[in-house]
C-alpha positions as CSV (number, residue, x, y, z in Angstrom):
1,M,19.3,-53.6,20.1
2,L,18.5,-51.6,17.0
3,G,14.9,-51.4,18.1
4,L,16.0,-49.8,21.4
5,I,18.2,-47.3,19.7
6,Y,15.3,-46.4,17.4
7,L,13.0,-46.0,20.4
8,T,15.3,-43.7,22.2
9,S,15.9,-41.5,19.2
10,L,12.2,-41.2,18.5
11,G,11.6,-40.5,22.2
12,L,13.0,-37.1,21.7
13,R,10.5,-36.3,18.9
14,Q,7.6,-37.0,21.3
15,V,8.1,-33.8,23.3
16,P,6.9,-31.2,20.7
17,L,3.7,-33.1,20.1
18,T,3.0,-33.3,23.8
19,T,3.7,-29.6,24.3
20,I,1.4,-28.8,21.4
21,F,-1.4,-30.7,23.1
22,L,-0.7,-28.9,26.4
23,V,-0.7,-25.5,24.7
24,I,-4.1,-26.3,23.0
25,A,-5.5,-27.5,26.3
26,V,-4.3,-24.4,28.2
27,I,-5.7,-22.1,25.6
28,L,-9.1,-23.8,25.2
29,A,-9.7,-24.7,28.9
30,P,-10.6,-21.2,30.1
31,L,-12.7,-20.5,27.0
32,I,-14.6,-23.7,27.5
33,I,-15.1,-23.0,31.3
34,L,-16.3,-19.5,30.5
35,A,-18.7,-20.8,27.9
36,V,-20.1,-23.4,30.3
37,L,-20.5,-20.8,33.1
38,A,-22.1,-18.2,30.8
39,D,-24.7,-20.5,29.2
40,K,-26.5,-22.8,31.5
41,Q,-29.1,-23.9,28.9
42,Y,-26.6,-25.8,26.7
43,K,-24.3,-27.0,29.5
44,K,-24.7,-30.7,28.5
45,I,-23.8,-30.0,24.9
46,Y,-20.7,-28.1,26.0
47,L,-19.6,-31.0,28.3
48,L,-20.2,-33.4,25.5
49,A,-18.0,-31.3,23.2
50,I,-15.2,-31.2,25.8
51,V,-15.3,-35.0,26.1
52,L,-15.3,-35.5,22.4
53,F,-12.4,-33.0,22.0
54,L,-10.3,-34.8,24.7
55,L,-11.1,-38.2,23.0
56,A,-9.9,-36.8,19.7
57,L,-6.7,-35.5,21.2
58,G,-6.2,-38.9,22.9
59,S,-6.8,-40.8,19.7
60,I,-4.3,-38.6,17.8
61,Y,-1.7,-39.2,20.5
62,I,-2.3,-42.9,20.5
63,I,-2.1,-43.1,16.7
64,Y,1.2,-41.1,16.9
65,N,2.6,-43.5,19.4
66,V,1.6,-46.6,17.4
67,L,3.1,-45.3,14.2
68,Y,6.4,-44.1,15.7
69,F,7.0,-46.5,18.5
70,I,5.3,-49.9,18.3
71,I,5.6,-50.6,14.6
72,P,9.4,-49.9,14.4
73,V,9.9,-52.1,17.5
74,I,8.1,-54.9,15.8
75,L,10.0,-54.4,12.6
76,F,13.5,-54.2,14.2
77,S,13.0,-56.7,16.9
78,G,14.1,-59.5,14.6
79,I,17.4,-57.8,13.7
80,R,20.2,-58.5,16.2
């Protein structure tokens, strides 16, 4: 029960991080697309940079979820 209360209270804190990632993606997406269209010689390097950037964002988001959601549920699941 305590774990569920902790989860719902932390669920509200997840929104700002998601919006930050969305703002970063919205700002960078047109710049990256323009760079790829402008420079055909290094297109593979740009695409690799896009993939690595998305992987970095995803890993940060996963680490955030693990720290703030999974660990407290494990800790508080024994308390009734």
